[in-house]
C-alpha positions, 0 to 999 in steps of 0.5 A: 500500500502506498502512503502519502508522506510529503506535504507536496503530495498531500497538497497535489492530491487535495488540488486534484480532488478540488479540480475534479469536484469543480469540473463535475459541477461545471460539466453537469451545468454545461451538459444540462444547458445543452439539453433541449427544453432545459437549456439556460432556463434550467442550467443557470438555477441548477449551477447556482444551487450547486454553489456556482456564482451566478456569473459563473453558472451563466457563462458555463450555461451559455457555452453549453446551450450553444454547443448543439447549434451548429450541429442542428443548423448544418445537419438537421435538414439532411437527417430529416430528409433521410428519415422522411424516406423511412416508414418508422420516422416519416410521421414523426419528422413531418409532425416536428417539421410542421409544428416548428414551422407552423408555431414559430416559422411565420414570425421568424420568416417575417422578421428574419434574423431579428425575429429569430433573435427575439424568439430565442431571447424569450425564456419561455417553454417552446422557445430557445436555442433548440427550437430557434435552430430547428426553425432556422434550419427548416426555413433555410436561413443562412448560417451567417445570419442564423448563428449570430442571431441565436447567439445574441438571443441566447445571451439575452435569455441568459441575462434574464434568467441569471437576473431572475435566478439570482434574485429568487435564490437571494430571497429564499436564503 
């Protein structure tokens, strides 16, 4: 059995344990933010409740929620086109496409990048990065317009949620 004898070894072990604890919290918040529906709306309060500062939780959540955006914008149309040809997924893909375009598409299409930005910025169920990215991809918005609109909208949503979460948590404590 190995015995830790030196102060340096104890210090390194303590630092490594602290780093692993911090990374576990950050990774939890990051991956929570990358999930559909939850996004920054759930990840920021989670991060603050796990001991992160509101600013730290906001930054990690913002990064996590932006992770799927390029993949959705660049790959969802080819994936949907392929799945439409299969018997098992044809109805599901049609339902998702119709729901996304009918519920959000006309506003986004009417106002373009500004409409997408506002749609993503409003922190309500059914809005956000995943829905905005899906709508942008299905409406054939160019990446150079869609990605910045989604990013700025997500930053606005992050500021709103951080403000609300920080205020609510201070009241509860």
